[in-house]
C-alpha distance (Angstrom), angle and dihedral (degrees) to the residues before:
residue distance angle dihedral
X1 . . .
X2 3.83 . .
X3 3.79 116.8 .
X4 3.77 116.8 -112.7
X5 3.75 116.3 -114.1
X6 3.77 110.6 -113.2
X7 3.81 113.1 -117.4
X8 3.78 114.7 -118.4
X9 3.79 118.4 -119.6
X10 3.77 110.9 -127.9
X11 3.75 121.0 -127.0
X12 3.79 119.5 -124.8
X13 3.82 113.0 -89.0
X14 3.81 123.9 -157.1
X15 3.80 124.9 -162.4
X16 3.81 125.2 -151.3
X17 3.80 122.9 171.6
X18 3.79 151.0 136.4
X19 3.82 93.4 -130.5
X20 3.81 101.9 95.9
X21 3.79 129.2 -125.3
X22 3.82 99.1 -65.0
X23 3.82 95.3 57.8
X24 3.80 90.8 38.1
X25 3.81 89.0 57.5
X26 3.81 89.5 58.0
X27 3.80 90.9 53.4
X28 3.81 90.8 49.4
X29 3.79 90.1 50.5
X30 3.81 89.5 56.5
X31 3.80 91.1 49.0
X32 3.80 92.4 50.7
X33 3.81 92.3 45.0
X34 3.80 87.0 51.5
X35 3.80 91.4 57.8
X36 3.81 104.2 -92.6
X37 3.83 109.2 133.3
X38 3.85 113.4 -125.5
X39 3.79 89.3 -120.4
X40 3.80 89.6 61.8
X41 3.83 93.5 58.2
X42 3.82 118.0 89.8
X43 3.82 122.1 -170.5
X44 3.80 110.3 -145.0
X45 3.82 97.5 175.6
X46 3.79 140.1 -32.3
X47 3.80 98.4 176.8
X48 3.81 99.4 73.2
X49 3.80 116.8 140.2
X50 3.83 108.0 -78.9
X51 3.83 112.5 -99.1
X52 3.83 90.6 -5.1
X53 3.80 100.4 141.9
X54 3.82 94.3 162.1
X55 3.80 94.3 53.2
X56 3.81 92.7 39.9
X57 3.81 92.1 52.8
X58 3.80 89.7 55.2
X59 3.81 95.2 44.7
X60 3.79 95.0 44.3
X61 3.80 90.7 53.3
X62 3.79 90.7 50.6
X63 3.82 96.4 43.7
X64 3.80 97.8 44.4
X65 3.79 96.5 53.0
X66 3.77 115.8 113.6
X67 3.80 99.7 24.8
X68 3.82 118.4 136.5
X69 3.79 120.4 -85.4
X70 3.80 90.3 -111.4
X71 3.82 95.4 64.6
X72 3.78 130.7 123.2
X73 3.82 111.8 -153.0
X74 3.81 114.9 -157.4
X75 3.83 116.3 -166.0
X76 3.81 126.1 -175.6
X77 3.80 114.8 -175.8
X78 3.76 96.2 127.9
X79 3.82 119.8 155.4
X80 3.82 88.8 163.2
X81 3.83 94.5 56.6
X82 3.79 111.6 153.7
X83 3.80 91.6 13.4
X84 3.78 135.8 97.3
X85 3.80 98.5 -63.3
X86 3.80 114.5 108.4
X87 3.82 124.6 -113.8
X88 3.81 102.6 -132.7
X89 3.79 148.5 177.3
X90 3.80 118.8 -147.8
X91 3.81 120.6 -157.2
X92 3.82 114.4 -153.6
X93 3.78 130.8 -155.2
X94 3.82 90.2 -126.0
X95 3.82 91.0 58.5
X96 3.83 110.5 -107.6
X97 3.81 119.0 117.3
X98 3.80 120.0 -139.0
X99 3.81 120.4 -150.1
X100 3.79 124.3 -171.7
X101 3.81 146.9 79.9
X102 3.79 122.1 -32.9
X103 3.80 93.8 -121.4
X104 3.81 98.9 110.5
X105 3.80 99.4 -89.8
X106 3.83 92.9 111.5
X107 3.79 98.8 40.6
X108 3.84 104.8 81.7
X109 3.80 92.8 54.4
X110 3.81 91.2 40.8
X111 3.80 90.3 55.6
X112 3.78 91.7 48.1
X113 3.82 91.8 50.5
X114 3.80 92.9 40.4
X115 3.79 116.5 -93.8
X116 3.80 104.9 -121.7
X117 3.80 106.1 169.8
X118 3.80 141.3 -34.4
X119 3.80 135.5 -137.3
X120 3.78 130.9 -158.0
X121 3.80 110.6 -129.5
X122 3.80 109.9 -120.3
X123 3.81 99.9 150.0
X124 3.81 115.7 39.1
X125 3.80 90.1 179.7
X126 3.76 131.2 -137.3
X127 3.78 114.8 -1.0
X128 3.79 89.7 20.1
X129 3.80 97.6 115.7
X130 3.80 108.1 137.3
X131 3.80 116.9 -122.9
X132 3.79 104.0 -163.9
X133 3.80 119.7 -36.3
X134 3.80 102.9 -88.7
X135 3.82 104.5 80.4
X136 3.79 111.3 51.2
X137 3.79 88.1 149.8
X138 3.80 88.6 73.8
X139 3.81 101.0 26.9
X140 3.82 102.9 39.9
X141 3.80 114.4 9.0
X142 3.83 101.8 41.3
X143 3.84 95.6 51.1
X144 3.81 89.4 45.7
X145 3.81 91.1 51.0
X146 3.81 90.2 48.9
X147 3.82 91.4 52.9
X148 3.78 92.3 49.6
X149 3.80 92.5 45.2
X150 3.80 88.7 57.1
X151 3.79 93.0 50.6
X152 3.80 106.6 -95.8
X153 3.83 111.0 157.0
X154 3.77 117.7 -100.3
X155 3.78 93.2 -124.1
X156 3.81 90.0 61.4
X157 3.80 92.8 70.5
X158 3.79 95.1 59.5
X159 3.81 146.9 -66.3
X160 3.80 128.4 -42.5
X161 3.79 115.2 -89.1
X162 3.81 142.6 173.6
X163 3.80 122.1 -102.8
X164 3.78 121.3 -124.9
X165 3.85 108.9 -110.3
X166 3.78 117.0 -109.4
X167 3.79 136.3 159.6
X168 3.80 136.1 -177.9
X169 3.83 107.4 -119.1
X170 3.80 113.7 -96.1
X171 3.82 122.7 -135.6
X172 3.80 122.1 -121.6
X173 3.79 116.8 -129.4
X174 3.77 120.6 -141.0
X175 3.78 132.2 -171.2
X176 3.81 94.3 -93.5
X177 3.76 102.7 5.5
X178 3.79 146.8 6.8
X179 3.77 144.8 -118.1
X180 3.79 120.6 -135.2
X181 3.77 142.8 122.6
X182 3.80 143.7 -108.6
X183 3.82 110.6 -83.5
X184 3.81 100.8 172.5
X185 3.79 141.2 14.9
X186 3.79 110.4 -163.9
X187 3.81 127.9 -149.6
X188 3.81 90.2 -90.4
X189 3.80 92.2 57.3
X190 3.81 93.0 -109.0
X191 3.81 111.2 154.8
X192 3.81 112.7 -133.9
X193 3.81 115.9 -162.6
X194 3.80 127.6 -165.3
X195 3.83 91.6 -119.7
X196 3.84 111.2 113.0
X197 3.79 110.9 -120.0
X198 3.83 89.6 -140.6
X199 3.80 87.6 71.1
X200 3.80 89.6 67.9
X201 3.79 108.7 86.8
X202 3.79 118.5 -112.0
X203 3.80 90.3 -122.5
X204 3.79 94.4 52.4
X205 3.80 114.7 122.8
X206 3.81 100.8 170.7
X207 3.79 137.9 26.5
X208 3.79 129.1 -161.2
X209 3.78 109.2 -137.6
X210 3.76 135.7 -174.1
X211 3.79 113.6 -172.3
X212 3.80 122.5 -176.6
X213 3.79 110.8 -41.6
X214 3.80 94.9 -26.4
X215 3.82 118.3 117.9
X216 3.82 119.0 -104.3
X217 3.80 113.5 -76.6
X218 3.78 130.5 -165.2
X219 3.80 107.5 -135.7
X220 3.78 132.4 -174.8
X221 3.81 114.4 -111.3
X222 3.80 105.4 -137.8
X223 3.80 140.5 171.4
X224 3.82 99.4 -132.3
X225 3.79 143.5 13.5
X226 3.80 88.4 -111.5
X227 3.80 91.4 59.3
X228 3.79 89.2 48.7
X229 3.79 92.7 58.5
X230 3.79 129.6 -133.5
X231 3.80 114.6 -59.1
X232 3.81 94.1 4.9
X233 3.81 122.9 127.0
X234 3.79 116.7 -131.8
X235 3.79 146.9 134.4
X236 3.79 133.5 -107.3
X237 3.80 143.4 153.5
X238 3.81 110.9 -73.9
X239 3.80 127.0 -143.1
X240 3.82 86.4 -101.5
X241 3.80 90.8 62.0
X242 3.82 89.5 -110.4
X243 3.80 133.6 116.3
X244 3.80 110.0 -87.5
X245 3.80 127.7 -166.6
X246 3.79 112.5 -151.8
X247 3.78 146.0 166.3
X248 3.79 110.6 -141.3
X249 3.83 105.7 -115.6
X250 3.81 89.2 -7.8
X251 3.80 141.9 78.3
X252 3.79 117.6 -90.5
X253 3.80 92.0 -175.5
X254 3.81 90.8 61.6
X255 3.78 93.2 46.8
X256 3.80 93.7 47.7
X257 3.83 95.4 37.3
X258 3.81 92.8 -138.4
X259 3.79 135.2 142.2
X260 3.79 138.1 -167.2
X261 3.80 107.4 -60.6
X262 3.82 95.6 29.5
X263 3.83 110.6 139.4
X264 3.80 119.3 -111.9
X265 3.80 130.6 -164.4
X266 3.78 121.7 -170.6
X267 3.78 132.6 -172.3
X268 3.78 128.3 -177.3
X269 3.76 140.7 172.3
X270 3.79 129.6 -165.2
X271 3.79 115.5 -101.3
X272 3.82 113.1 -99.6
X273 3.76 113.9 -93.4
X274 3.79 115.4 -99.7
X275 3.79 115.8 -106.6
X276 3.77 114.6 -103.4
X277 3.78 128.3 -166.0
X278 3.76 115.9 -111.8
X279 3.78 133.1 -164.4
X280 3.81 92.8 -87.3
X281 3.81 94.3 53.9
X282 3.79 89.5 51.8
X283 3.82 94.4 59.8
X284 3.82 115.2 117.7
X285 3.78 117.3 -107.8
X286 3.81 118.5 -105.7
X287 3.76 115.0 -109.1
X288 3.77 117.1 -120.8
């Protein structure tokens, strides 16, 4: 009696894109048709800013942290689709595989996980017939991700290649401040900078900020939107661990007229120490 072939267990697949839900559904259909169970597909985001590679590279790195080693991350923010940019797979030392365009969007996470080697996609596999040249997410990247999720060897997708260099801009620390830039504007209009919030002293109560072409502003440094107060502009530590400028129940990005890439300078000083009574101040007054 012939032995039954053991079914392969699919790796987890994540999807990140700027294409919206309708196009994302087509990519998921290809993954499922390729053998990836729907329960193994995780949507990270499909509402990223269109063509915003810089912002997507930052967000993808932040969102994809902490996934299991056996994960295939598929990213489609691809303004150069159909052009000269390479379709690639990056293998990392930590285990996850990254699939997407060679335009920089994969590189920050790849560096964090340990960029091991990269392959140019030549053979997407079954279901990878290209229809036009404008949707490689469905026609090239999704079938490739499905193959890898089911255990196909990396070398089967194509030859080894080099990855285009890319880096998220780094902030510059100063004695009592920092210089950086806006790396993300979320759906609430909160302005996320690349300046680590841990740089701001624990005793800081105010920061002086200049963002884009706006004049310098003195902002309260708070611990919550509630403490900021409705409609008030201020700064606080974001969920990314970075300095965020926000308007409580409003849109800081509209008020400041900034965008991703706008320069930011910050300055802060610790709050003055509270006065304490000493032995001299406690002396009794002389009677007249």
